[in-house]
C-alpha positions as CSV (number, residue, x, y, z in Angstrom):
1,M,11.9,5.4,-1.1
2,T,9.9,4.9,-4.3
3,L,9.0,1.9,-6.3
4,T,9.4,2.0,-10.0
5,R,8.0,-0.2,-12.8
6,R,11.4,-1.5,-13.8
7,H,11.4,-3.5,-10.6
8,A,8.4,-5.5,-11.5
9,L,9.0,-9.3,-11.0
10,P,12.7,-9.0,-11.8
11,L,13.9,-12.3,-10.4
12,L,11.1,-14.8,-11.1
13,G,13.1,-16.8,-13.6
14,A,16.3,-16.9,-11.4
15,P,17.2,-19.8,-9.1
16,F,16.6,-18.9,-5.5
17,L,17.9,-21.7,-3.3
18,A,21.6,-22.5,-3.3
19,P,22.5,-26.2,-3.8
20,G,22.0,-28.1,-0.5
21,I,19.7,-25.5,1.1
22,A,16.6,-27.7,0.6
23,A,18.1,-30.6,2.4
24,A,19.1,-28.3,5.3
25,Q,15.6,-27.0,5.9
26,P,13.7,-28.1,9.1
27,A,10.4,-29.9,8.6
28,W,7.9,-27.2,7.8
29,P,5.1,-26.5,7.9
30,E,3.7,-28.8,10.5
31,R,0.3,-27.1,10.7
32,Q,-1.9,-24.4,9.2
33,I,-0.5,-20.9,8.5
34,R,-2.0,-17.8,10.1
35,W,-1.9,-15.1,7.5
36,V,-2.7,-11.9,9.4
37,I,-3.7,-8.6,7.8
38,G,-4.7,-5.3,9.4
39,F,-7.7,-4.6,7.3
40,P,-11.3,-5.8,6.8
41,P,-12.4,-8.2,4.1
42,A,-12.7,-7.0,0.4
43,G,-9.9,-4.4,0.5
44,T,-6.7,-4.7,-1.5
45,A,-4.7,-6.3,1.3
46,D,-7.4,-8.9,1.8
47,I,-7.8,-9.6,-1.9
48,L,-4.1,-10.0,-2.7
49,S,-3.7,-12.1,0.5
50,R,-6.4,-14.5,-0.5
51,I,-5.0,-14.8,-4.0
52,L,-1.5,-15.7,-2.7
53,G,-2.8,-17.7,0.3
54,E,-4.8,-20.0,-1.9
55,R,-1.9,-20.7,-4.2
56,I,0.7,-21.1,-1.5
57,S,-1.6,-23.5,0.4
58,Q,-1.6,-25.7,-2.6
59,Q,2.2,-25.5,-2.8
60,I,3.0,-26.3,0.9
61,G,0.2,-28.7,1.5
62,Q,-1.3,-26.9,4.6
63,P,-4.2,-24.6,5.0
64,V,-3.5,-20.8,4.9
65,V,-6.0,-19.1,7.1
66,I,-6.5,-15.3,6.5
67,E,-7.1,-13.4,9.8
68,N,-8.6,-9.9,9.3
69,R,-7.4,-8.1,12.5
70,A,-8.6,-4.6,11.4
71,G,-8.3,-1.5,13.5
72,A,-6.0,1.1,15.0
73,G,-4.2,1.9,11.7
74,A,-3.3,-1.8,11.2
75,T,-1.4,-1.8,14.4
76,I,-3.5,-4.5,16.0
77,A,-2.4,-7.0,13.3
78,A,1.2,-5.8,13.3
79,N,1.5,-6.0,17.1
80,L,0.0,-9.5,17.1
81,V,2.8,-10.7,14.7
82,A,5.5,-8.7,16.4
83,Q,4.7,-10.5,19.7
84,A,4.8,-13.9,18.0
85,R,8.6,-13.9,17.9
86,G,9.9,-17.3,16.6
87,D,6.5,-18.6,15.5
88,R,7.1,-20.3,12.2
89,H,3.4,-20.5,11.3
90,I,2.3,-16.8,11.3
91,V,2.9,-14.1,8.7
92,L,1.8,-10.5,8.2
93,V,0.8,-8.6,5.1
94,N,0.7,-4.9,5.8
95,N,0.6,-1.7,3.7
96,V,2.1,1.7,4.1
97,A,0.1,2.1,7.4
98,H,2.9,-0.1,8.8
99,A,5.3,2.9,8.5
100,M,2.7,5.7,9.0
101,S,1.0,4.5,12.2
102,P,4.0,4.7,14.5
103,A,4.3,8.4,13.6
104,L,0.6,9.0,14.3
105,L,-0.1,6.8,17.3
106,P,2.1,7.6,20.3
107,N,1.6,4.2,22.1
108,V,2.5,1.8,19.3
109,A,4.3,-1.1,21.0
110,F,6.4,-2.3,18.1
111,D,9.2,-1.0,15.9
112,P,8.0,-1.3,12.3
113,Y,11.5,-2.2,11.1
114,A,13.4,-4.0,14.0
115,D,10.5,-6.2,15.2
116,F,9.9,-8.0,11.9
117,G,11.6,-10.2,9.3
118,H,11.3,-8.4,6.0
119,V,10.7,-10.8,3.1
120,A,9.2,-9.1,0.0
121,I,7.4,-6.1,-1.5
122,L,4.3,-7.7,-3.0
123,G,3.4,-4.6,-5.0
124,A,2.2,-1.1,-4.8
125,L,-0.7,1.1,-5.8
126,P,-0.9,4.9,-6.3
127,M,-3.3,7.4,-4.9
128,V,-5.3,9.3,-7.5
129,I,-6.6,12.9,-7.5
130,A,-10.0,13.0,-9.2
131,V,-12.8,15.4,-9.6
132,N,-16.5,15.3,-10.4
133,P,-16.9,15.6,-14.2
134,A,-19.0,18.8,-13.6
135,F,-15.9,20.6,-12.1
136,A,-14.5,23.1,-14.6
137,A,-10.8,22.0,-14.4
138,Q,-10.2,19.5,-17.2
139,D,-6.6,18.6,-16.1
140,I,-4.3,18.9,-13.2
141,Q,-2.8,22.2,-14.2
142,A,-6.2,23.8,-14.4
143,F,-7.0,22.2,-11.0
144,L,-3.9,23.7,-9.4
145,A,-4.7,27.1,-10.9
146,T,-8.2,27.0,-9.6
147,A,-7.0,25.8,-6.2
148,R,-4.5,28.8,-6.0
149,S,-7.2,31.3,-6.9
150,Q,-9.9,29.9,-4.7
151,G,-7.9,28.9,-1.6
152,Q,-10.1,27.4,1.1
153,N,-13.2,28.0,-1.0
154,L,-12.2,24.8,-2.9
155,A,-12.9,21.6,-1.0
156,M,-11.0,18.3,-1.4
157,A,-12.2,15.1,0.2
158,Y,-10.2,12.2,1.7
159,G,-11.1,9.0,3.4
160,G,-10.3,9.9,7.0
161,N,-7.8,11.4,9.4
162,A,-4.4,9.7,9.8
163,T,-5.0,7.5,6.7
164,A,-2.8,7.1,3.6
165,S,-5.0,9.5,1.7
166,H,-4.6,12.0,4.5
167,L,-0.8,11.9,4.6
168,V,-0.3,11.7,0.8
169,G,-2.8,14.4,0.3
170,A,-1.1,16.6,2.9
171,S,2.2,16.0,1.0
172,F,0.6,16.9,-2.3
173,I,-1.0,20.1,-0.9
174,R,2.4,21.2,0.6
175,A,4.3,20.4,-2.6
176,A,1.8,22.1,-4.8
177,R,1.6,25.2,-2.6
178,I,-2.2,25.2,-2.5
179,D,-4.5,25.6,0.5
180,P,-7.9,23.9,-0.1
181,T,-10.3,22.9,2.6
182,F,-9.2,19.3,3.2
183,V,-12.3,17.4,4.3
184,P,-12.0,14.1,6.2
185,Y,-14.7,11.4,5.9
186,R,-15.2,8.1,7.7
187,G,-13.7,6.0,4.9
188,A,-13.3,6.1,1.1
189,G,-16.9,5.1,0.5
190,P,-18.6,8.2,2.1
191,A,-16.0,10.5,0.6
192,L,-16.6,9.2,-2.9
193,T,-20.3,9.4,-2.4
194,D,-20.1,13.1,-1.8
195,V,-17.8,13.7,-4.7
196,L,-20.0,11.7,-7.1
197,A,-23.0,13.7,-5.9
198,G,-21.2,17.0,-6.6
199,N,-21.2,18.1,-2.9
200,V,-17.4,18.2,-2.9
201,P,-15.6,18.7,-6.2
202,A,-12.3,16.8,-5.6
203,I,-10.9,13.8,-3.8
204,I,-7.6,12.0,-3.2
205,E,-8.0,8.3,-2.7
206,T,-6.5,4.9,-3.4
207,L,-6.7,3.9,-7.0
208,P,-8.7,0.7,-6.4
209,A,-11.4,2.7,-4.5
210,A,-11.8,5.1,-7.4
211,I,-10.9,3.2,-10.6
212,G,-14.4,1.9,-11.3
213,H,-15.9,5.4,-11.1
214,I,-13.1,6.7,-13.3
215,R,-13.7,4.1,-15.9
216,S,-17.4,4.7,-15.9
217,G,-16.9,8.4,-16.4
218,R,-18.4,9.4,-13.0
219,L,-15.0,10.7,-11.9
220,R,-12.3,12.4,-13.9
221,A,-8.7,11.4,-12.9
222,L,-6.2,14.3,-12.9
223,A,-3.0,12.8,-11.4
224,V,-1.5,9.8,-9.7
225,S,1.0,9.8,-6.9
226,S,3.2,7.0,-8.2
227,P,6.8,7.7,-9.5
228,A,5.7,6.6,-13.0
229,R,2.3,6.6,-14.8
230,S,0.0,3.9,-13.7
231,V,-0.6,1.1,-16.2
232,A,-4.3,1.3,-15.2
233,L,-4.4,5.1,-16.2
234,P,-1.6,5.5,-18.8
235,D,-3.0,8.9,-19.9
236,V,-3.0,10.5,-16.4
237,P,0.2,12.3,-15.4
238,N,2.1,11.4,-12.2
239,F,3.3,13.8,-9.5
240,A,7.0,13.7,-10.6
241,E,6.3,14.9,-14.1
242,L,4.3,17.7,-12.6
243,G,7.2,18.9,-10.6
244,L,5.7,17.6,-7.4
245,G,8.2,14.7,-6.9
246,E,8.5,15.3,-3.1
247,A,4.9,14.2,-2.8
248,T,5.4,11.0,-4.8
249,A,4.1,8.1,-2.7
250,V,2.5,4.7,-3.2
251,N,0.4,2.4,-1.0
252,W,2.8,-0.6,-0.8
253,F,2.1,-4.1,0.5
254,N,4.9,-6.0,2.2
255,F,5.2,-9.5,3.4
256,F,6.6,-9.9,7.0
257,L,7.6,-12.6,9.4
258,P,8.0,-12.2,13.1
259,T,11.7,-11.9,14.2
260,G,13.4,-15.1,15.4
261,I,12.5,-17.2,12.4
262,P,15.3,-19.6,11.2
263,A,16.9,-18.4,8.0
264,P,15.8,-21.6,6.1
265,I,12.2,-20.9,6.8
266,A,12.5,-17.3,5.7
267,E,14.2,-18.5,2.5
268,R,11.5,-21.1,2.0
269,W,8.8,-18.3,2.2
270,L,10.6,-16.3,-0.4
271,A,10.8,-19.3,-2.7
272,E,7.1,-20.1,-2.2
273,L,6.2,-16.5,-3.0
274,R,8.4,-16.6,-6.1
275,I,6.6,-19.7,-7.3
276,A,3.2,-18.3,-6.6
277,I,3.7,-14.9,-8.1
278,G,5.4,-16.4,-11.1
279,T,2.2,-18.2,-12.1
280,A,0.2,-16.7,-15.0
281,E,-3.0,-16.7,-12.9
282,V,-1.6,-14.8,-10.0
283,Q,0.1,-12.3,-12.3
284,R,-3.2,-11.8,-14.1
285,R,-5.0,-11.1,-10.9
286,F,-2.3,-8.8,-9.6
287,Q,-2.7,-6.8,-12.9
288,E,-6.4,-6.6,-12.4
289,L,-5.8,-5.0,-9.0
290,G,-3.3,-2.6,-10.6
291,L,-0.4,-3.8,-8.4
292,E,3.1,-2.8,-9.7
293,G,6.6,-2.8,-8.4
294,T,6.8,-6.3,-6.9
295,Q,10.3,-7.0,-5.4
296,L,11.1,-10.4,-4.1
297,D,14.1,-9.1,-2.2
298,P,14.3,-9.0,1.6
299,A,16.9,-6.2,1.6
300,A,14.7,-4.0,-0.6
301,A,11.7,-4.8,1.6
302,G,13.5,-3.8,4.8
303,A,15.0,-0.7,3.2
304,L,11.5,0.4,2.1
305,V,10.1,0.2,5.6
306,R,13.1,2.0,7.2
307,A,12.9,4.8,4.7
308,E,9.1,5.2,4.7
309,T,9.0,5.2,8.6
310,T,11.5,8.1,8.5
311,R,9.6,9.9,5.8
312,W,6.1,9.8,7.3
313,R,7.4,10.9,10.7
314,A,8.6,14.0,9.0
315,V,5.3,14.5,7.1
316,V,3.3,14.1,10.3
317,R,5.5,16.5,12.2
318,D,5.7,19.2,9.4
319,N,1.9,19.2,8.8
320,N,0.9,18.8,12.5
321,I,-1.2,15.8,11.6
322,Q,-3.1,14.3,14.5
323,P,-4.7,10.8,14.6
324,G,-8.4,10.8,13.9
């Protein structure tokens, strides 16, 4: 499943709660909210969670405490929330790793679809293929021609085995019918350092990790993985227009509840998210992050997780990807 720009904030002006729903809600919240994410501080999931958490805390009159439970492909955080069935004061924000990790890690204890209440797609970001400015290829077509002529003599960096950059990169390589030496690093930072230094000519990474270097001219962006061009890089083509639609992918961020939550609480969360994301300040900060494709729609959020879980299992199988 892909997210398109036409879905951005489609329902913010529409009424959410039917008449009488507010009166039927149980008293909530009675205490602080545990807002769990599977990544360390300063990443996109952490930043957007703090933006929303601060605003929602003001709305509901209780503290929202961000818990960074990083590790194991975000499965530590997801498992914590999956095991909190019926807890009305814990939520999870997870990204595409939520769908990828069960395909990569054989002992994941949760079902990414069945063990969660699906509330909303908070937004998505593309991956970007970029090169050191000294690299001869000036555009993606020249890059592909060089890759086909050089084969494994051309190196392409990514931020680590079994990450989003690994799986999306593998999809791109397969769709483009190229065979570079695909070089894993221990995170986006070391990978970018080597590309900026000219030790490796090319990289595929998340847009937020690379955008500063692209804007400064230290990297040249060649393509983005999203189904439409990124508003942050409007002059850079996307995979679909290059005829590589099967590799189209985004790093999405979804808002989850544990299962067993009463419907009025889930509806209240959706209403609070709608109010928060509808504010000018939150929209401005989301735009700064480059987030697109927000869908405040539980059905769409659940369908995305189901489809992405199926998709990435096939990618892992077809490319014989092993966890790193």
